[in-house]
VOPA-798221 format. One line per 5 residues: number of its first residue (from 1); for each residue x, y, z of C-alpha. Coordinates in nm, 3 decimals, decimal comma. Example, Ala and Ser with C-alpha at 12.3 -4.5 7.8 and 13.67 -1.06 7.14 Angstrom:
// VOPA-798221
1	1,230:-0,450:0,780  1,367:-0,106:0,714 .
***
This chain:
// VOPA-798221
1	-0,013:-0,024:0,003  0,153:0,347:-0,101  0,170:0,608:0,188  0,113:0,947:0,148  0,109:1,251:0,389 .
6	-0,186:1,403:0,240  -0,462:1,265:-0,020  -0,715:1,511:-0,166  -1,011:1,319:-0,266  -1,116:1,537:-0,648 .
11	-0,948:1,734:-0,895  -1,110:2,076:-0,882  -1,033:2,396:-0,871  -1,049:2,318:-0,504  -0,857:1,985:-0,486 .
16	-0,615:2,148:-0,710  -0,491:2,428:-0,505  -0,502:2,207:-0,211  -0,245:2,031:-0,341  -0,035:2,264:-0,471 .
21	-0,001:2,413:-0,121  0,109:2,069:0,058  0,320:1,945:-0,236  0,522:2,255:-0,204  0,507:2,234:0,195 .
26	0,710:1,910:0,111  0,436:1,707:0,172  0,390:1,367:-0,017  0,061:1,416:-0,191  -0,157:1,213:-0,387 .
31	-0,462:1,403:-0,595  -0,736:1,152:-0,677  -0,974:1,252:-0,977  -1,246:1,063:-1,124  -1,207:0,988:-1,489 .
36	-1,457:1,172:-1,611  -1,304:1,504:-1,437  -1,402:1,818:-1,272  -1,738:1,927:-1,443  -1,519:2,236:-1,485 .
41	-1,396:2,090:-1,778  -1,765:2,130:-1,975  -1,697:2,551:-1,897  -1,663:2,715:-2,230  -1,554:3,074:-2,076 .
46	-1,441:3,197:-1,712  -1,472:3,610:-1,737  -1,443:3,633:-1,366  -1,160:3,513:-1,234  -0,873:3,679:-1,110 .
51	-0,541:3,719:-1,361  -0,732:3,629:-1,663  -0,882:3,971:-1,826  -0,949:3,785:-2,163  -1,121:3,494:-2,006 .
56	-1,007:3,104:-2,000  -1,218:2,792:-2,067  -1,260:2,601:-1,760  -1,030:2,316:-1,959  -0,734:2,494:-1,963 .
61	-0,743:2,653:-1,602  -0,768:2,272:-1,472  -0,444:2,211:-1,673  -0,251:2,508:-1,573  -0,359:2,361:-1,210 .
66	-0,265:2,051:-1,312  0,117:2,124:-1,422  0,143:2,346:-1,102  0,074:2,085:-0,888  0,274:1,802:-1,056 .
71	0,575:2,077:-1,066  0,567:2,107:-0,676  0,548:1,732:-0,681  0,221:1,630:-0,613  0,076:1,286:-0,789 .
76	-0,244:1,346:-0,997  -0,417:1,021:-1,085  -0,757:0,946:-1,237  -0,946:0,690:-1,031  -1,257:0,705:-0,865 .
81	-1,237:0,734:-0,487  -1,503:0,419:-0,368  -1,452:0,442:0,044  -1,259:0,623:0,293  -1,194:0,425:0,657 .
86	-1,030:0,511:0,913  -0,707:0,312:1,021  -0,455:0,318:1,295  -0,386:0,677:1,338  -0,406:0,738:0,942 .
91	-0,688:0,659:0,685  -0,725:0,424:0,376  -0,807:0,506:0,080  -1,009:0,277:-0,167  -1,016:0,316:-0,556 .
96	-1,128:-0,029:-0,773  -0,768:-0,025:-0,879  -0,574:0,042:-0,522  -0,570:0,107:-0,174  -0,371:0,410:-0,055 .
101	-0,332:0,537:0,303  -0,301:0,895:0,428  -0,170:1,125:0,701  -0,414:1,368:0,617  -0,721:1,384:0,412 .
106	-0,884:1,685:0,215  -1,267:1,591:0,024  -1,312:1,843:-0,258  -1,515:1,613:-0,478  -1,758:1,881:-0,621 .
111	-2,163:1,823:-0,546  -2,310:1,469:-0,643  -2,612:1,583:-0,876  -2,711:1,241:-0,921  -3,019:1,083:-0,753 .
116	-3,244:0,789:-0,837  -3,600:0,904:-0,949  -3,769:0,580:-0,787  -4,131:0,570:-0,617  -4,104:0,496:-0,288 .
121	-3,733:0,564:-0,256  -3,765:0,884:-0,005  -4,072:0,743:0,164  -3,857:0,419:0,351  -3,488:0,657:0,383 .
126	-3,450:0,503:0,695  -3,693:0,235:0,760  -3,483:0,025:0,493  -3,334:0,249:0,274  -2,973:0,372:0,363 .
131	-2,685:0,497:0,195  -2,393:0,429:0,373  -2,294:0,023:0,446  -2,056:0,135:0,684  -2,282:0,269:0,923 .
136	-2,612:0,088:0,860  -2,524:-0,253:0,728  -2,483:-0,409:1,106  -2,880:-0,367:1,080  -2,877:-0,609:0,797 .
141	-2,699:-0,899:0,933  -2,843:-1,200:0,790  -3,133:-1,074:0,567  -3,193:-0,991:0,229  -3,056:-0,688:0,071 .
146	-2,995:-0,502:-0,235  -2,762:-0,216:-0,344  -2,904:0,042:-0,622  -2,619:0,142:-0,841  -2,478:0,039:-1,218 .
151	-2,092:0,160:-1,142  -1,788:0,065:-0,913  -1,911:0,255:-0,598  -2,256:0,045:-0,588  -1,986:-0,281:-0,639 .
156	-1,786:-0,215:-0,386  -2,059:-0,130:-0,156  -2,195:-0,462:-0,249  -1,882:-0,689:-0,148  -1,891:-0,510:0,191 .
161	-2,259:-0,571:0,299  -2,084:-0,931:0,269  -1,981:-0,883:0,633  -2,298:-0,876:0,704  -2,560:-1,133:0,498 .
166	-2,432:-1,333:0,222  -2,762:-1,230:0,070  -2,689:-0,954:-0,173  -2,793:-0,802:-0,483  -2,690:-0,558:-0,754 .
171	-2,966:-0,396:-0,922  -2,871:-0,186:-1,183  -3,226:-0,049:-1,248  -3,208:-0,097:-1,618  -2,837:0,000:-1,689 .
176	-2,532:-0,256:-1,773  -2,274:-0,287:-1,491  -2,040:-0,069:-1,571  -1,730:-0,164:-1,339  -1,370:-0,232:-1,354 .
181	-1,228:-0,591:-1,434  -1,151:-0,613:-1,099  -1,419:-0,560:-0,942  -1,646:-0,756:-1,197  -1,397:-1,031:-1,084 .
186	-1,477:-1,018:-0,732  -1,882:-0,938:-0,773  -1,870:-1,302:-0,998  -1,663:-1,516:-0,777  -1,888:-1,419:-0,446 .
191	-2,207:-1,488:-0,613  -2,363:-1,158:-0,620  -2,621:-1,175:-0,868  -2,644:-0,835:-1,138  -3,071:-0,778:-1,202 .
196	-3,043:-0,561:-1,461  -3,419:-0,475:-1,468  -3,554:-0,152:-1,419  -3,695:-0,082:-1,078  -4,040:0,059:-1,098 .
201	-4,144:0,100:-0,692  -4,051:-0,019:-0,333  -4,352:-0,181:-0,135  -4,371:-0,277:0,179  -4,572:-0,144:0,536 .
206	-4,433:0,018:0,766  -4,058:-0,082:0,653  -3,926:-0,162:0,324  -4,051:-0,548:0,243  -3,834:-0,555:-0,151 .
211	-3,856:-0,377:-0,504  -4,109:-0,389:-0,816  -3,952:-0,471:-1,105  -4,021:-0,314:-1,469  -4,154:-0,685:-1,534 .
216	-4,418:-0,691:-1,274  -4,208:-0,923:-1,062  -4,159:-0,843:-0,657  -3,822:-0,951:-0,506  -3,792:-0,967:-0,150 .
221	-3,575:-0,736:0,028  -3,525:-0,609:0,404  -3,256:-0,351:0,315  -3,179:-0,128:0,006  -2,831:0,074:-0,017 .
226	-2,814:0,332:-0,269  -2,486:0,379:-0,474  -2,615:0,604:-0,748  -2,314:0,696:-0,983  -2,012:0,816:-0,786 .
231	-1,978:0,816:-0,430  -1,979:1,151:-0,347  -1,859:1,394:-0,023  -2,192:1,325:0,200  -2,081:0,944:0,124 .
236	-1,759:0,963:0,290  -1,898:1,228:0,514  -2,120:0,941:0,662  -1,864:0,711:0,684  -1,626:0,917:0,861 .
241	-1,922:1,040:1,108  -1,890:1,386:0,964  -2,169:1,619:1,032  -2,361:1,694:0,710  -2,628:1,970:0,580 .
246	-2,849:1,843:0,254  -2,556:1,726:0,049  -2,295:2,018:0,204  -2,031:1,827:0,403  -2,025:2,121:0,716 .
251	-1,695:2,255:0,806  -1,584:2,527:1,058  -1,386:2,878:0,960  -1,055:2,687:0,896  -1,226:2,409:0,640 .
256	-1,191:2,119:0,935  -1,449:1,894:0,941  -1,385:1,827:1,331  -1,246:1,470:1,261  -0,897:1,475:1,306 .
261	-0,668:1,578:0,985  -0,992:1,586:0,774  -1,096:1,906:0,584  -1,322:1,955:0,304  -1,348:2,243:0,022 .
266	-1,541:2,365:-0,255  -1,905:2,280:-0,389  -1,962:1,995:-0,151  -1,901:2,260:0,132  -2,209:2,418:0,011 .
271	-2,163:2,809:-0,036  -2,144:3,031:-0,405  -1,981:2,775:-0,589  -1,724:3,024:-0,716  -1,377:2,910:-0,898 .
276	-1,229:3,149:-0,673  -1,410:3,030:-0,370  -1,311:2,685:-0,453  -0,907:2,781:-0,495  -0,943:2,969:-0,140 .
281	-1,099:2,699:0,074  -0,880:2,474:-0,098  -0,584:2,666:0,016  -0,716:2,719:0,354  -0,810:2,372:0,417 .
286	-0,405:2,268:0,313  -0,257:2,545:0,526  -0,464:2,431:0,842  -0,397:2,060:0,794  -0,040:2,113:0,723 .
291	-0,021:2,308:1,063  -0,228:1,974:1,186  0,024:1,740:1,079  0,354:1,968:1,228  0,158:1,919:1,565 .
296	0,095:1,562:1,552  0,375:1,445:1,430  0,613:1,697:1,305 .
***
């Protein structure tokens, strides 16, 4: 397992800004960015960012940020983070390709916009529907459970559920299961069933009892874990015990989450969602994390 002083989740303005500061401070820094990259890549022109009087595209700005972070020694890898877990004085960051150890973490994932539009999903939240295997898997020991999603995040959650029950399926809601070869091999080897039929609605009484599929059949389930799209800031926050408000991570004026050596910056903390703000928050998070690292172990 590769070890780093700082692991940054997200390669947008906040993450790259943080990486420039931590790498320049001679802290071994890893920036993990989803293969599809920041949503800023799709922005045709940014006219209100300091220092670019003629404007700049989102893609150009990100490329300049990457070049600067790499110049100071930061490593940037295009790998989707599927989990962050506390270890013995460190944090373990998991991707479909590898696991990385970091003394400090900066979450800068932006905003997760995907949400499953299935009847009954919201009604059964907390009554069978969960968004965090690490938080709630224990309550479904030995029960029939499903994971809703079709990507690496869903596969990883399904594999983690095997610690609590052997009766696990993945419901892709009409999509093909699109995961890394390594995860697909694990899913198949563990006998996790993949159901590609579209999910029409959730059914039950006081608690969830199953899901109705497009063909009219009902699959009995006591628990459904939602892992649509990629894992995001709120998913990471739940597993680390970090407070959230809606889709935002709660931080203080130092960008600290209150969990030792875990900071968050940019759109995932709410606020105005401006590039300039994200860059400033990334720098603030990095400076305060560097201070905490020095106090802990020099």
